[in-house]
Backbone of each chain as nested JSON, in Angstrom:
{
  "chains": [
    {"id": "A", "residues": [
      {"number": 1, "name": "MET", "atoms": {"N": [204.611, 5.423, -109.185], "CA": [205.908, 5.59, -108.53], "C": [205.814, 6.575, -107.386]}},
      {"number": 2, "name": "SER", "atoms": {"N": [204.974, 7.615, -107.562], "CA": [204.914, 8.648, -106.523], "C": [204.332, 8.11, -105.229]}},
      {"number": 3, "name": "VAL", "atoms": {"N": [203.4, 7.141, -105.347], "CA": [202.813, 6.563, -104.135], "C": [203.866, 5.79, -103.356]}},
      {"number": 4, "name": "TYR", "atoms": {"N": [204.7, 5.004, -104.075], "CA": [205.744, 4.241, -103.39], "C": [206.735, 5.173, -102.698]}},
      {"number": 5, "name": "VAL", "atoms": {"N": [207.114, 6.271, -103.39], "CA": [208.085, 7.201, -102.804], "C": [207.52, 7.83, -101.537]}},
      {"number": 6, "name": "GLU", "atoms": {"N": [206.231, 8.234, -101.582], "CA": [205.66, 8.891, -100.397], "C": [205.482, 7.914, -99.249]}},
      {"number": 7, "name": "VAL", "atoms": {"N": [205.092, 6.665, -99.567], "CA": [204.904, 5.678, -98.493], "C": [206.241, 5.306, -97.863]}},
      {"number": 8, "name": "LEU", "atoms": {"N": [207.29, 5.122, -98.698], "CA": [208.607, 4.78, -98.147], "C": [209.166, 5.923, -97.306]}},
      {"number": 9, "name": "LEU", "atoms": {"N": [208.931, 7.164, -97.75], "CA": [209.419, 8.313, -96.983], "C": [208.662, 8.444, -95.661]}},
      {"number": 10, "name": "GLY", "atoms": {"N": [207.344, 8.182, -95.7], "CA": [206.575, 8.257, -94.455], "C": [206.957, 7.157, -93.485]}},
      {"number": 11, "name": "LEU", "atoms": {"N": [207.255, 5.945, -94.01], "CA": [207.657, 4.855, -93.117], "C": [209.044, 5.09, -92.543]}},
      {"number": 12, "name": "SER", "atoms": {"N": [209.902, 5.825, -93.269], "CA": [211.233, 6.091, -92.723], "C": [211.194, 7.137, -91.623]}},
      {"number": 13, "name": "ALA", "atoms": {"N": [210.018, 7.704, -91.33], "CA": [209.908, 8.626, -90.196], "C": [209.569, 7.903, -88.905]}},
      {"number": 14, "name": "ILE", "atoms": {"N": [209.33, 6.589, -88.968], "CA": [208.971, 5.861, -87.746], "C": [210.169, 5.638, -86.815]}},
      {"number": 15, "name": "PRO", "atoms": {"N": [211.38, 5.22, -87.303], "CA": [212.511, 5.09, -86.378], "C": [212.932, 6.377, -85.66]}},
      {"number": 16, "name": "PRO", "atoms": {"N": [212.968, 7.575, -86.306], "CA": [213.212, 8.779, -85.504], "C": [212.133, 9.047, -84.461]}},
      {"number": 17, "name": "LEU", "atoms": {"N": [210.881, 8.658, -84.779], "CA": [209.804, 8.84, -83.809], "C": [210.005, 7.927, -82.596]}},
      {"number": 18, "name": "LEU", "atoms": {"N": [210.478, 6.678, -82.849], "CA": [210.77, 5.76, -81.743], "C": [211.907, 6.289, -80.888]}},
      {"number": 19, "name": "VAL", "atoms": {"N": [212.957, 6.841, -81.542], "CA": [214.087, 7.394, -80.791], "C": [213.634, 8.605, -79.978]}},
      {"number": 20, "name": "LEU", "atoms": {"N": [212.741, 9.413, -80.566], "CA": [212.21, 10.578, -79.856], "C": [211.361, 10.148, -78.672]}},
      {"number": 21, "name": "TRP", "atoms": {"N": [210.739, 8.976, -78.771], "CA": [209.843, 8.532, -77.71], "C": [210.614, 7.961, -76.53]}},
      {"number": 22, "name": "ARG", "atoms": {"N": [211.571, 7.037, -76.811], "CA": [212.184, 6.298, -75.715], "C": [213.677, 6.556, -75.604]}},
      {"number": 23, "name": "GLY", "atoms": {"N": [214.162, 7.725, -76.106], "CA": [215.579, 8.015, -75.945], "C": [215.913, 8.202, -74.474]}},
      {"number": 24, "name": "PRO", "atoms": {"N": [217.041, 7.645, -74.012], "CA": [217.324, 7.756, -72.574], "C": [217.657, 9.189, -72.148]}},
      {"number": 25, "name": "SER", "atoms": {"N": [218.405, 9.918, -72.976], "CA": [218.833, 11.251, -72.555], "C": [218.194, 12.305, -73.444]}},
      {"number": 26, "name": "LEU", "atoms": {"N": [218.438, 13.561, -73.076], "CA": [217.871, 14.678, -73.842], "C": [218.427, 14.723, -75.261]}},
      {"number": 27, "name": "TRP", "atoms": {"N": [219.717, 14.341, -75.431], "CA": [220.367, 14.513, -76.728], "C": [219.932, 13.452, -77.724]}},
      {"number": 28, "name": "ASP", "atoms": {"N": [219.584, 12.259, -77.222], "CA": [218.975, 11.259, -78.1], "C": [217.647, 11.774, -78.646]}},
      {"number": 29, "name": "ARG", "atoms": {"N": [216.86, 12.368, -77.76], "CA": [215.566, 12.892, -78.204], "C": [215.74, 14.046, -79.181]}},
      {"number": 30, "name": "LEU", "atoms": {"N": [216.775, 14.877, -78.967], "CA": [217.019, 15.985, -79.894], "C": [217.443, 15.484, -81.267]}},
      {"number": 31, "name": "THR", "atoms": {"N": [218.261, 14.405, -81.278], "CA": [218.644, 13.808, -82.564], "C": [217.429, 13.291, -83.313]}},
      {"number": 32, "name": "GLY", "atoms": {"N": [216.533, 12.622, -82.581], "CA": [215.312, 12.13, -83.216], "C": [214.436, 13.258, -83.72]}},
      {"number": 33, "name": "ALA", "atoms": {"N": [214.356, 14.354, -82.969], "CA": [213.511, 15.475, -83.38], "C": [214.06, 16.15, -84.634]}},
      {"number": 34, "name": "ALA", "atoms": {"N": [215.404, 16.296, -84.712], "CA": [215.993, 16.926, -85.894], "C": [215.774, 16.058, -87.131]}},
      {"number": 35, "name": "SER", "atoms": {"N": [215.944, 14.75, -86.971], "CA": [215.749, 13.847, -88.106], "C": [214.287, 13.819, -88.547]}},
      {"number": 36, "name": "LEU", "atoms": {"N": [213.369, 13.892, -87.569], "CA": [211.936, 13.908, -87.905], "C": [211.547, 15.194, -88.63]}},
      {"number": 37, "name": "ASN", "atoms": {"N": [212.135, 16.329, -88.226], "CA": [211.89, 17.591, -88.932], "C": [212.315, 17.505, -90.386]}},
      {"number": 38, "name": "LEU", "atoms": {"N": [213.474, 16.882, -90.607], "CA": [213.986, 16.729, -91.971], "C": [213.029, 15.911, -92.829]}},
      {"number": 39, "name": "ARG", "atoms": {"N": [212.481, 14.835, -92.243], "CA": [211.597, 13.974, -93.031], "C": [210.258, 14.636, -93.299]}},
      {"number": 40, "name": "VAL", "atoms": {"N": [209.766, 15.439, -92.36], "CA": [208.51, 16.156, -92.605], "C": [208.695, 17.19, -93.721]}},
      {"number": 41, "name": "THR", "atoms": {"N": [209.857, 17.875, -93.708], "CA": [210.157, 18.829, -94.783], "C": [210.208, 18.137, -96.143]}},
      {"number": 42, "name": "LEU", "atoms": {"N": [210.868, 16.976, -96.179], "CA": [210.961, 16.242, -97.443], "C": [209.604, 15.744, -97.898]}},
      {"number": 43, "name": "PHE", "atoms": {"N": [208.742, 15.356, -96.941], "CA": [207.418, 14.87, -97.334], "C": [206.579, 16.004, -97.912]}},
      {"number": 44, "name": "LEU", "atoms": {"N": [206.682, 17.194, -97.327], "CA": [205.957, 18.346, -97.874], "C": [206.444, 18.675, -99.279]}},
      {"number": 45, "name": "ALA", "atoms": {"N": [207.771, 18.64, -99.493], "CA": [208.317, 18.944, -100.822], "C": [207.904, 17.882, -101.835]}},
      {"number": 46, "name": "ALA", "atoms": {"N": [207.895, 16.607, -101.41], "CA": [207.511, 15.534, -102.332], "C": [206.039, 15.643, -102.706]}},
      {"number": 47, "name": "HIS", "atoms": {"N": [205.184, 15.975, -101.732], "CA": [203.763, 16.109, -102.046], "C": [203.51, 17.324, -102.927]}},
      {"number": 48, "name": "ALA", "atoms": {"N": [204.309, 18.391, -102.738], "CA": [204.171, 19.559, -103.611], "C": [204.57, 19.219, -105.038]}},
      {"number": 49, "name": "ALA", "atoms": {"N": [205.632, 18.4, -105.205], "CA": [206.085, 18.079, -106.559], "C": [205.165, 17.071, -107.231]}},
      {"number": 50, "name": "PHE", "atoms": {"N": [204.597, 16.138, -106.454], "CA": [203.803, 15.088, -107.087], "C": [202.372, 15.517, -107.368]}},
      {"number": 51, "name": "SER", "atoms": {"N": [201.793, 16.354, -106.501], "CA": [200.391, 16.714, -106.691], "C": [200.226, 18.055, -107.398]}},
      {"number": 52, "name": "GLY", "atoms": {"N": [201.311, 18.838, -107.532], "CA": [201.211, 20.075, -108.284], "C": [200.799, 21.286, -107.497]}},
      {"number": 53, "name": "HIS", "atoms": {"N": [200.643, 21.141, -106.173], "CA": [200.347, 22.306, -105.352], "C": [201.664, 22.997, -105.011]}},
      {"number": 54, "name": "GLY", "atoms": {"N": [201.978, 24.091, -105.714], "CA": [203.261, 24.739, -105.507], "C": [203.367, 25.488, -104.198]}},
      {"number": 55, "name": "LEU", "atoms": {"N": [202.231, 25.746, -103.557], "CA": [202.246, 26.511, -102.303], "C": [202.847, 25.697, -101.169]}},
      {"number": 56, "name": "LEU", "atoms": {"N": [202.72, 24.342, -101.262], "CA": [203.256, 23.494, -100.195], "C": [204.768, 23.586, -100.113]}},
      {"number": 57, "name": "LEU", "atoms": {"N": [205.423, 24.0, -101.197], "CA": [206.884, 24.118, -101.189], "C": [207.325, 25.286, -100.303]}},
      {"number": 58, "name": "ASP", "atoms": {"N": [206.547, 26.378, -100.316], "CA": [206.832, 27.49, -99.401], "C": [206.625, 27.067, -97.955]}},
      {"number": 59, "name": "VAL", "atoms": {"N": [205.593, 26.236, -97.726], "CA": [205.358, 25.709, -96.375], "C": [206.54, 24.846, -95.937]}},
      {"number": 60, "name": "ALA", "atoms": {"N": [207.104, 24.056, -96.872], "CA": [208.251, 23.212, -96.547], "C": [209.467, 24.053, -96.174]}},
      {"number": 61, "name": "LEU", "atoms": {"N": [209.683, 25.16, -96.912], "CA": [210.828, 26.034, -96.606], "C": [210.663, 26.68, -95.23]}},
      {"number": 62, "name": "ALA", "atoms": {"N": [209.45, 27.156, -94.914], "CA": [209.202, 27.752, -93.596], "C": [209.343, 26.718, -92.491]}},
      {"number": 63, "name": "TYR", "atoms": {"N": [208.913, 25.455, -92.761], "CA": [209.039, 24.402, -91.758], "C": [210.5, 24.057, -91.507]}},
      {"number": 64, "name": "ALA", "atoms": {"N": [211.325, 24.086, -92.583], "CA": [212.756, 23.805, -92.415], "C": [213.409, 24.881, -91.547]}},
      {"number": 65, "name": "ILE", "atoms": {"N": [213.062, 26.159, -91.78], "CA": [213.641, 27.249, -90.991], "C": [213.232, 27.12, -89.526]}},
      {"number": 66, "name": "LEU", "atoms": {"N": [211.939, 26.864, -89.27], "CA": [211.479, 26.773, -87.882], "C": [212.033, 25.536, -87.186]}},
      {"number": 67, "name": "GLY", "atoms": {"N": [212.197, 24.427, -87.922], "CA": [212.777, 23.235, -87.326], "C": [214.229, 23.436, -86.932]}},
      {"number": 68, "name": "PHE", "atoms": {"N": [214.999, 24.139, -87.781], "CA": [216.398, 24.418, -87.448], "C": [216.485, 25.318, -86.215]}},
      {"number": 69, "name": "LEU", "atoms": {"N": [215.627, 26.356, -86.163], "CA": [215.652, 27.246, -84.999], "C": [215.285, 26.493, -83.721]}},
      {"number": 70, "name": "GLY", "atoms": {"N": [214.301, 25.598, -83.793], "CA": [213.917, 24.826, -82.622], "C": [215.015, 23.896, -82.155]}},
      {"number": 71, "name": "THR", "atoms": {"N": [215.713, 23.247, -83.105], "CA": [216.806, 22.345, -82.734], "C": [217.93, 23.099, -82.032]}},
      {"number": 72, "name": "VAL", "atoms": {"N": [218.339, 24.243, -82.606], "CA": [219.454, 24.994, -82.018], "C": [219.059, 25.576, -80.669]}},
      {"number": 73, "name": "LEU", "atoms": {"N": [217.825, 26.061, -80.537], "CA": [217.395, 26.635, -79.259], "C": [217.325, 25.576, -78.173]}},
      {"number": 74, "name": "LEU", "atoms": {"N": [216.803, 24.371, -78.505], "CA": [216.725, 23.322, -77.488], "C": [218.111, 22.808, -77.117]}},
      {"number": 75, "name": "ALA", "atoms": {"N": [219.051, 22.782, -78.095], "CA": [220.414, 22.351, -77.788], "C": [221.095, 23.352, -76.855]}},
      {"number": 76, "name": "ARG", "atoms": {"N": [220.907, 24.66, -77.106], "CA": [221.483, 25.661, -76.201], "C": [220.855, 25.576, -74.823]}},
      {"number": 77, "name": "PHE", "atoms": {"N": [219.557, 25.264, -74.79], "CA": [218.866, 25.133, -73.496], "C": [219.411, 23.953, -72.705]}},
      {"number": 78, "name": "GLY", "atoms": {"N": [219.673, 22.846, -73.384], "CA": [220.231, 21.7, -72.682], "C": [221.678, 21.903, -72.299]}},
      {"number": 79, "name": "GLU", "atoms": {"N": [222.374, 22.826, -72.986], "CA": [223.781, 23.074, -72.669], "C": [223.93, 23.784, -71.332]}},
      {"number": 80, "name": "ARG", "atoms": {"N": [223.017, 24.708, -71.026], "CA": [223.131, 25.44, -69.767], "C": [222.578, 24.66, -68.587]}},
      {"number": 81, "name": "GLY", "atoms": {"N": [221.753, 23.643, -68.86], "CA": [221.357, 22.762, -67.791], "C": [220.239, 23.256, -66.911]}},
      {"number": 82, "name": "GLU", "atoms": {"N": [219.3, 23.991, -67.46], "CA": [218.138, 24.389, -66.669], "C": [216.975, 23.492, -67.045]}},
      {"number": 83, "name": "ARG", "atoms": {"N": [216.66, 22.601, -66.182], "CA": [215.62, 21.618, -66.504], "C": [214.251, 22.213, -66.221]}}
    ]},
    {"id": "B", "residues": [
      {"number": 1, "name": "MET", "atoms": {"N": [210.983, 9.436, -115.895], "CA": [211.355, 8.093, -115.421], "C": [212.802, 8.067, -114.922]}},
      {"number": 2, "name": "ILE", "atoms": {"N": [213.655, 8.945, -115.518], "CA": [215.043, 8.998, -115.041], "C": [215.109, 9.557, -113.628]}},
      {"number": 3, "name": "SER", "atoms": {"N": [214.032, 10.24, -113.198], "CA": [214.05, 10.838, -111.862], "C": [213.906, 9.785, -110.776]}},
      {"number": 4, "name": "GLY", "atoms": {"N": [213.513, 8.551, -111.133], "CA": [213.366, 7.518, -110.112], "C": [214.683, 7.087, -109.507]}},
      {"number": 5, "name": "VAL", "atoms": {"N": [215.784, 7.219, -110.266], "CA": [217.078, 6.748, -109.759], "C": [217.556, 7.592, -108.565]}},
      {"number": 6, "name": "PRO", "atoms": {"N": [217.664, 8.949, -108.671], "CA": [218.072, 9.7, -107.478], "C": [217.033, 9.677, -106.374]}},
      {"number": 7, "name": "LEU", "atoms": {"N": [215.733, 9.544, -106.726], "CA": [214.716, 9.463, -105.67], "C": [214.901, 8.222, -104.811]}},
      {"number": 8, "name": "PHE", "atoms": {"N": [215.115, 7.063, -105.45], "CA": [215.2, 5.838, -104.648], "C": [216.566, 5.69, -103.99]}},
      {"number": 9, "name": "VAL", "atoms": {"N": [217.627, 6.229, -104.609], "CA": [218.936, 6.205, -103.923], "C": [218.887, 7.118, -102.687]}},
      {"number": 10, "name": "GLY", "atoms": {"N": [218.217, 8.268, -102.816], "CA": [218.049, 9.146, -101.659], "C": [217.225, 8.506, -100.568]}},
      {"number": 11, "name": "LEU", "atoms": {"N": [216.167, 7.77, -100.974], "CA": [215.366, 7.058, -99.967], "C": [216.176, 5.966, -99.283]}},
      {"number": 12, "name": "PHE", "atoms": {"N": [217.107, 5.332, -100.039], "CA": [217.973, 4.318, -99.437], "C": [218.863, 4.936, -98.362]}},
      {"number": 13, "name": "PHE", "atoms": {"N": [219.429, 6.122, -98.655], "CA": [220.278, 6.783, -97.648], "C": [219.463, 7.229, -96.448]}},
      {"number": 14, "name": "LEU", "atoms": {"N": [218.227, 7.699, -96.694], "CA": [217.377, 8.108, -95.569], "C": [217.039, 6.913, -94.679]}},
      {"number": 15, "name": "TRP", "atoms": {"N": [216.802, 5.745, -95.307], "CA": [216.541, 4.549, -94.505], "C": [217.783, 4.103, -93.75]}},
      {"number": 16, "name": "LEU", "atoms": {"N": [218.976, 4.263, -94.351], "CA": [220.213, 3.926, -93.623], "C": [220.351, 4.786, -92.373]}},
      {"number": 17, "name": "GLY", "atoms": {"N": [220.06, 6.104, -92.51], "CA": [220.145, 6.984, -91.351], "C": [219.142, 6.621, -90.28]}},
      {"number": 18, "name": "ALA", "atoms": {"N": [217.915, 6.284, -90.691], "CA": [216.873, 5.96, -89.724], "C": [217.192, 4.663, -88.984]}},
      {"number": 19, "name": "LEU", "atoms": {"N": [217.645, 3.637, -89.709], "CA": [217.949, 2.368, -89.037], "C": [219.205, 2.475, -88.184]}},
      {"number": 20, "name": "GLY", "atoms": {"N": [220.158, 3.326, -88.601], "CA": [221.331, 3.548, -87.763], "C": [220.978, 4.216, -86.452]}},
      {"number": 21, "name": "MET", "atoms": {"N": [219.972, 5.107, -86.491], "CA": [219.524, 5.722, -85.24], "C": [218.909, 4.705, -84.31]}},
      {"number": 22, "name": "LEU", "atoms": {"N": [218.22, 3.699, -84.859], "CA": [217.674, 2.654, -83.99], "C": [218.753, 1.717, -83.474]}},
      {"number": 23, "name": "ARG", "atoms": {"N": [219.792, 1.491, -84.283], "CA": [220.771, 0.474, -83.954], "C": [221.731, 0.928, -82.856]}},
      {"number": 24, "name": "PHE", "atoms": {"N": [222.213, 2.182, -82.941], "CA": [223.232, 2.623, -81.994], "C": [222.606, 3.012, -80.667]}},
      {"number": 25, "name": "ARG", "atoms": {"N": [223.452, 3.145, -79.64], "CA": [222.934, 3.354, -78.3], "C": [223.326, 4.689, -77.676]}},
      {"number": 26, "name": "SER", "atoms": {"N": [224.48, 5.256, -78.048], "CA": [224.903, 6.486, -77.391], "C": [224.567, 7.678, -78.282]}},
      {"number": 27, "name": "PRO", "atoms": {"N": [224.457, 8.904, -77.713], "CA": [224.078, 10.062, -78.526], "C": [225.055, 10.385, -79.647]}},
      {"number": 28, "name": "TYR", "atoms": {"N": [226.355, 10.173, -79.438], "CA": [227.316, 10.514, -80.488], "C": [227.193, 9.567, -81.678]}},
      {"number": 29, "name": "CYS", "atoms": {"N": [226.987, 8.278, -81.401], "CA": [226.831, 7.32, -82.499], "C": [225.553, 7.62, -83.268]}},
      {"number": 30, "name": "ARG", "atoms": {"N": [224.498, 8.004, -82.541], "CA": [223.249, 8.336, -83.223], "C": [223.409, 9.585, -84.068]}},
      {"number": 31, "name": "LEU", "atoms": {"N": [224.178, 10.565, -83.572], "CA": [224.413, 11.768, -84.374], "C": [225.232, 11.462, -85.615]}},
      {"number": 32, "name": "GLN", "atoms": {"N": [226.193, 10.546, -85.474], "CA": [226.989, 10.133, -86.631], "C": [226.104, 9.507, -87.7]}},
      {"number": 33, "name": "ALA", "atoms": {"N": [225.237, 8.556, -87.28], "CA": [224.388, 7.861, -88.251], "C": [223.401, 8.821, -88.897]}},
      {"number": 34, "name": "ALA", "atoms": {"N": [222.745, 9.649, -88.078], "CA": [221.7, 10.516, -88.625], "C": [222.286, 11.676, -89.412]}},
      {"number": 35, "name": "GLY", "atoms": {"N": [223.343, 12.285, -88.889], "CA": [223.831, 13.503, -89.518], "C": [224.568, 13.282, -90.823]}},
      {"number": 36, "name": "VAL", "atoms": {"N": [225.229, 12.137, -90.961], "CA": [225.978, 11.904, -92.188], "C": [225.07, 11.379, -93.291]}},
      {"number": 37, "name": "ALA", "atoms": {"N": [224.225, 10.406, -92.94], "CA": [223.437, 9.762, -93.994], "C": [222.294, 10.641, -94.467]}},
      {"number": 38, "name": "ASP", "atoms": {"N": [221.775, 11.509, -93.592], "CA": [220.606, 12.29, -93.98], "C": [220.938, 13.376, -95.007]}},
      {"number": 39, "name": "ILE", "atoms": {"N": [222.162, 13.925, -94.96], "CA": [222.486, 15.025, -95.871], "C": [222.563, 14.529, -97.31]}},
      {"number": 40, "name": "GLY", "atoms": {"N": [223.22, 13.378, -97.507], "CA": [223.258, 12.81, -98.846], "C": [221.888, 12.399, -99.337]}},
      {"number": 41, "name": "GLY", "atoms": {"N": [221.084, 11.83, -98.434], "CA": [219.739, 11.434, -98.819], "C": [218.864, 12.607, -99.191]}},
      {"number": 42, "name": "VAL", "atoms": {"N": [218.956, 13.705, -98.42], "CA": [218.139, 14.891, -98.692], "C": [218.51, 15.508, -100.032]}},
      {"number": 43, "name": "THR", "atoms": {"N": [219.836, 15.625, -100.297], "CA": [220.268, 16.253, -101.548], "C": [219.838, 15.431, -102.759]}},
      {"number": 44, "name": "LEU", "atoms": {"N": [220.039, 14.107, -102.686], "CA": [219.65, 13.271, -103.824], "C": [218.142, 13.267, -104.025]}},
      {"number": 45, "name": "PHE", "atoms": {"N": [217.379, 13.26, -102.914], "CA": [215.918, 13.217, -103.014], "C": [215.378, 14.493, -103.648]}},
      {"number": 46, "name": "LEU", "atoms": {"N": [215.905, 15.648, -103.239], "CA": [215.398, 16.903, -103.816], "C": [215.848, 17.08, -105.261]}},
      {"number": 47, "name": "LEU", "atoms": {"N": [217.054, 16.56, -105.61], "CA": [217.457, 16.586, -107.026], "C": [216.528, 15.719, -107.87]}},
      {"number": 48, "name": "GLY", "atoms": {"N": [216.111, 14.582, -107.306], "CA": [215.152, 13.736, -108.016], "C": [213.81, 14.413, -108.182]}},
      {"number": 49, "name": "LEU", "atoms": {"N": [213.39, 15.195, -107.175], "CA": [212.123, 15.927, -107.309], "C": [212.218, 17.008, -108.378]}},
      {"number": 50, "name": "ILE", "atoms": {"N": [213.392, 17.67, -108.501], "CA": [213.573, 18.657, -109.572], "C": [213.496, 17.975, -110.933]}},
      {"number": 51, "name": "LEU", "atoms": {"N": [214.142, 16.806, -111.061], "CA": [214.093, 16.074, -112.324], "C": [212.683, 15.602, -112.639]}},
      {"number": 52, "name": "HIS", "atoms": {"N": [211.887, 15.333, -111.604], "CA": [210.537, 14.829, -111.843], "C": [209.587, 15.926, -112.313]}},
      {"number": 53, "name": "SER", "atoms": {"N": [209.628, 17.08, -111.618], "CA": [208.582, 18.067, -111.88], "C": [209.038, 19.178, -112.813]}},
      {"number": 54, "name": "GLY", "atoms": {"N": [210.285, 19.175, -113.256], "CA": [210.708, 20.182, -114.221], "C": [211.217, 21.442, -113.549]}},
      {"number": 55, "name": "TRP", "atoms": {"N": [212.068, 22.182, -114.293], "CA": [212.695, 23.358, -113.712], "C": [211.722, 24.523, -113.599]}},
      {"number": 56, "name": "GLU", "atoms": {"N": [210.778, 24.648, -114.556], "CA": [209.916, 25.835, -114.568], "C": [208.933, 25.825, -113.408]}},
      {"number": 57, "name": "ALA", "atoms": {"N": [208.503, 24.633, -112.987], "CA": [207.46, 24.587, -111.965], "C": [207.997, 24.988, -110.603]}},
      {"number": 58, "name": "THR", "atoms": {"N": [208.982, 24.225, -110.091], "CA": [209.383, 24.412, -108.692], "C": [210.892, 24.477, -108.537]}},
      {"number": 59, "name": "GLY", "atoms": {"N": [211.641, 24.779, -109.596], "CA": [213.088, 24.615, -109.537], "C": [213.792, 25.53, -108.562]}},
      {"number": 60, "name": "GLY", "atoms": {"N": [213.429, 26.823, -108.546], "CA": [214.164, 27.779, -107.733], "C": [214.011, 27.537, -106.246]}},
      {"number": 61, "name": "ILE", "atoms": {"N": [212.791, 27.222, -105.815], "CA": [212.576, 26.996, -104.379], "C": [213.22, 25.678, -103.954]}},
      {"number": 62, "name": "MET", "atoms": {"N": [213.23, 24.693, -104.868], "CA": [213.917, 23.425, -104.544], "C": [215.408, 23.656, -104.342]}},
      {"number": 63, "name": "ILE", "atoms": {"N": [216.033, 24.487, -105.217], "CA": [217.463, 24.786, -105.047], "C": [217.688, 25.528, -103.732]}},
      {"number": 64, "name": "ALA", "atoms": {"N": [216.79, 26.468, -103.405], "CA": [216.913, 27.183, -102.133], "C": [216.787, 26.222, -100.959]}},
      {"number": 65, "name": "LEU", "atoms": {"N": [215.871, 25.245, -101.073], "CA": [215.683, 24.259, -99.997], "C": [216.913, 23.361, -99.86]}},
      {"number": 66, "name": "ILE", "atoms": {"N": [217.507, 22.945, -101.001], "CA": [218.724, 22.121, -100.951], "C": [219.851, 22.889, -100.269]}},
      {"number": 67, "name": "LEU", "atoms": {"N": [220.055, 24.158, -100.678], "CA": [221.16, 24.933, -100.096], "C": [220.919, 25.187, -98.61]}},
      {"number": 68, "name": "PHE", "atoms": {"N": [219.666, 25.491, -98.233], "CA": [219.364, 25.744, -96.822], "C": [219.613, 24.506, -95.968]}},
      {"number": 69, "name": "LEU", "atoms": {"N": [219.108, 23.345, -96.428], "CA": [219.313, 22.128, -95.638], "C": [220.777, 21.711, -95.624]}},
      {"number": 70, "name": "LEU", "atoms": {"N": [221.492, 21.98, -96.737], "CA": [222.91, 21.62, -96.81], "C": [223.737, 22.447, -95.831]}},
      {"number": 71, "name": "PHE", "atoms": {"N": [223.294, 23.684, -95.533], "CA": [224.048, 24.5, -94.593], "C": [223.594, 24.3, -93.153]}},
      {"number": 72, "name": "THR", "atoms": {"N": [222.294, 24.092, -92.91], "CA": [221.821, 24.123, -91.529], "C": [221.768, 22.756, -90.865]}},
      {"number": 73, "name": "THR", "atoms": {"N": [221.757, 21.652, -91.619], "CA": [221.758, 20.344, -90.956], "C": [223.061, 20.066, -90.207]}},
      {"number": 74, "name": "PRO", "atoms": {"N": [224.273, 20.374, -90.78], "CA": [225.49, 20.236, -89.97], "C": [225.532, 21.201, -88.79]}},
      {"number": 75, "name": "LEU", "atoms": {"N": [224.91, 22.375, -88.932], "CA": [224.889, 23.307, -87.787], "C": [224.065, 22.734, -86.633]}},
      {"number": 76, "name": "GLY", "atoms": {"N": [222.924, 22.131, -86.945], "CA": [222.11, 21.525, -85.905], "C": [222.794, 20.344, -85.256]}},
      {"number": 77, "name": "THR", "atoms": {"N": [223.469, 19.512, -86.084], "CA": [224.21, 18.368, -85.543], "C": [225.33, 18.826, -84.618]}},
      {"number": 78, "name": "HIS", "atoms": {"N": [226.04, 19.881, -85.038], "CA": [227.127, 20.387, -84.21], "C": [226.609, 20.986, -82.911]}},
      {"number": 79, "name": "ALA", "atoms": {"N": [225.436, 21.645, -82.961], "CA": [224.869, 22.226, -81.736], "C": [224.497, 21.135, -80.742]}},
      {"number": 80, "name": "ILE", "atoms": {"N": [223.898, 20.037, -81.236], "CA": [223.516, 18.944, -80.335], "C": [224.759, 18.277, -79.752]}},
      {"number": 81, "name": "ALA", "atoms": {"N": [225.791, 18.037, -80.605], "CA": [226.994, 17.361, -80.134], "C": [227.753, 18.22, -79.132]}},
      {"number": 82, "name": "LYS", "atoms": {"N": [227.816, 19.54, -79.369], "CA": [228.508, 20.419, -78.433], "C": [227.761, 20.503, -77.11]}},
      {"number": 83, "name": "SER", "atoms": {"N": [226.428, 20.494, -77.186], "CA": [225.627, 20.517, -75.962], "C": [225.852, 19.265, -75.133]}},
      {"number": 84, "name": "ALA", "atoms": {"N": [225.934, 18.088, -75.795], "CA": [226.188, 16.852, -75.061], "C": [227.605, 16.831, -74.512]}},
      {"number": 85, "name": "PHE", "atoms": {"N": [228.566, 17.417, -75.233], "CA": [229.961, 17.388, -74.78], "C": [230.174, 18.32, -73.603]}},
      {"number": 86, "name": "VAL", "atoms": {"N": [229.504, 19.481, -73.598], "CA": [229.65, 20.427, -72.495], "C": [229.055, 19.857, -71.211]}},
      {"number": 87, "name": "ARG", "atoms": {"N": [227.97, 19.084, -71.345], "CA": [227.349, 18.491, -70.162], "C": [227.987, 17.167, -69.742]}},
      {"number": 88, "name": "ARG", "atoms": {"N": [229.221, 16.894, -70.226], "CA": [230.016, 15.747, -69.786], "C": [229.352, 14.407, -70.082]}},
      {"number": 89, "name": "VAL", "atoms": {"N": [228.734, 14.275, -71.258], "CA": [228.28, 12.965, -71.694], "C": [229.459, 12.286, -72.367]}},
      {"number": 90, "name": "ARG", "atoms": {"N": [229.889, 11.139, -71.842], "CA": [231.041, 10.441, -72.41], "C": [230.63, 9.053, -72.873]}},
      {"number": 91, "name": "GLU", "atoms": {"N": [231.463, 8.5, -73.745], "CA": [231.208, 7.148, -74.241], "C": [231.478, 6.133, -73.138]}},
      {"number": 92, "name": "ARG", "atoms": {"N": [230.553, 5.165, -73.021], "CA": [230.802, 4.059, -72.105], "C": [231.66, 3.023, -72.797]}},
      {"number": 93, "name": "LYS", "atoms": {"N": [232.699, 2.565, -72.076], "CA": [233.573, 1.565, -72.67], "C": [232.933, 0.186, -72.619]}}
    ]}
  ]
}
């Protein structure tokens, strides 16, 4: 069961990657980046729970914090309009 | 084995969010699809992981991760939407 869960979760990261690649505006790309961060965090947590490496869960928490900071900083950057 | 139910329901919501992002065309519609469906999917998926691996192994950090994502995902969505609204991105009729 764990293999199916990890494969389905990894495949669900492909549509945000496509949106991040060919989004017409900056905000489409930001939406894709935020969704991709969420899926990477979930994949780290799932691999920590399925394989028993508890250290990966701390990595997932740090990745969630850094992903949120990156999303908010890039959104503020796009708000002021300095390209 | 009971942990498979919230895991696969959470994966279903995550797939709904991902396909909605591909389907819609404007940034607000994409934020609606991604921001609403992902929060339910994340919460159910992490609850399923707690049920799978037991409370003693990874329970506390999983609860911290659920609470953190539950608070910061709407903040990120709101930051992106406000940024698009300030820069005069409007819906095309």
